[in-house]
C-alpha positions, 0 to 999 in steps of 0.5 A, spaced: 387 695 857 393 700 855 400 698 852 402 700 859 399 695 862 404 690 861 410 689 863 416 689 858 417 682 858 410 679 857 409 685 852 414 683 848 412 676 848 405 678 845 408 682 840 412 676 838 406 672 836 402 678 833 403 677 825 400 685 824 405 690 821 408 695 826 407 701 822 401 703 818 400 708 812 395 712 812 390 708 809 391 703 813 390 707 819 383 710 817 381 702 816 383 701 823 379 706 826 374 706 822 374 698 824 375 701 832 369 706 831 364 700 829 366 695 834 366 701 840 359 703 837 355 697 836 350 695 841 354 690 847 347 687 848 346 684 842 347 677 841 354 673 838 352 668 833 358 662 835 362 660 829 363 652 828 370 649 830 374 649 824 379 643 824 386 644 827 391 643 822 398 641 824 404 643 821 410 637 819 417 639 820 422 633 817 429 633 815 430 627 810 437 624 811 441 622 805 441 615 804 447 613 800 452 616 805 448 614 812 449 606 813 442 606 818 437 612 819 431 612 824 425 615 823 427 622 822 423 627 829 418 633 828 417 637 832 412 643 830 414 650 832 409 653 835 411 661 835 414 666 830 422 665 828 426 667 825 427 663 817 432 659 815 434 665 809 433 670 814 438 667 819 444 664 814 451 667 814 456 665 810 461 663 815 460 661 823 458 664 828 464 662 833 460 658 840 462 658 847 463 652 851 456 654 854 453 654 848 456 647 846 453 644 852 446 647 851 446 645 844 449 638 846 444 638 851 438 641 847 439 635 841 440 629 846 433 632 849 430 632 842 432 626 840 431 621 846 426 618 849 420 623 848 422 624 841 424 617 838 420 611 841 426 607 845 427 604 852 432 603 857 437 599 855 436 600 848 442 601 844 441 607 841 438 610 847 445 608 850 449 610 844 445 618 846 447 618 852 454 617 851 454 621 845 458 628 845 457 634 841 462 635 836 461 640 832 456 646 833 455 650 827 451 656 828 448 662 823 444 667 825 438 664 830 439 656 826 444 651 830 446 645 826 449 641 832 453 634 831 454 628 836 457 622 836 459 617 841 466 614 837 463 608 836 459 608 829 453 613 833 451 620 830 445 623 832 444 630 829 439 636 830 438 643 826 435 647 832 433 654 831 432 659 837 426 659 841 423 666 841 422 670 848 415 666 849 417 659 849 424 661 852 420 664 858 417 657 858 425 653 858 424 651 851 430 650 849 428 651 841 422 654 837 423 649 831 427 643 831 429 638 825 434 631 827 436 624 826 440 619 828 444 613 825 449 607 825 454 606 821 462 607 822 466 611 817 472 610 815 477 615 817 479 620 810 486 621 808 490 627 810 488 631 804 481 629 805 474 628 807 469 623 810 462 625 810 457 621 816 451 626 816 447 629 809 441 631 808 436 636 806 429 638 809 423 643 809 418 646 813 413 652 810 417 657 805 424 654 808 428 649 805 435 647 808 441 643 807 447 640 812 453 636 811 457 634 816 463 629 818 471 627 819 476 632 815 483 629 814 490 633 818 491 636 812 484 639 811 485 647 813 478 650 810 472 646 807 467 650 803 460 647 801 456 650 795 449 648 795 445 646 789 443 654 788 450 656 788 450 658 795 457 658 799 458 655 806 465 656 809 464 650 814 465 649 822 472 646 823 476 643 828 477 637 831 478 633 825 470 635 824 467 639 819 460 641 819 455 645 816 447 649 814 445 653 809 438 655 806 436 652 799 430 653 795 428 646 794 429 640 798 434 635 795 442 634 796 443 634 788 450 638 785 452 639 793 459 640 793 465 641 798 472 645 796 477 643 801 484 648 802 490 644 804 495 646 810 500 647 803 495 653 800 493 648 795 485 649 793 483 642 791 477 641 785 471 642 788 467 634 789 459 632 789 457 628 795 457 622 791 464 623 789 466 623 796 462 617 798 464 613 792 472 616 794 471 613 801 468 605 799 473 600 801 476 596 794 472 590 792 
């Protein structure tokens, strides 16, 4: 079979799975040609020795939720990526990419699919399942091929998903994501002051060579800009709208220590950066 035997869509799908480099230098080309010559010169009648089957490894991908911020968290959901996807560091941009209403709806459906009965052990009538069914997407923070999606039902339930766009092969089979990470929590967050924020989701996770962090919450009426500084010093301008903010970012290792939020207000003032612990302490009721 030659490359022209395949239609472009199928060829692109196979290319996406092929880990070999596309461009070879002279030495690599010579080795490849020599290997091909040996294969073609071998005797096809020679018996082939069967190799023993190797145990299959399952790659787990976990999103850990910051316990100090979230009141009650269900077990984190893990979905293994089955084909090559864009890494967090390669996908990330300092500012989010705008999303259309159709993309918001698609992200909502993908997150509900991830967090629904196929992912968590829920039964019909389960309060978590009912809350997920009622929830709507209140934030979609897209940067490159990754989307951070936040769902709420307005009564204390929060679901969040970090979704990688599916590679071509998975799209052909109708998949909503190539890799996915998510969790749910239940617990009301007090509204922030006009010049403040209240965090309802924050956490970090890792998979293979990727590590990332996420944060989302409510923004006061006077807040016009939220900049999140990661433990590595990377700055992300959060998505902000309808009284909500959200952001995700890549980082060298898991952990939320030294994550800071800097707020810009409607009058132009830039407030001093505050850690998530400081924000949580300020939001706690007195006494």
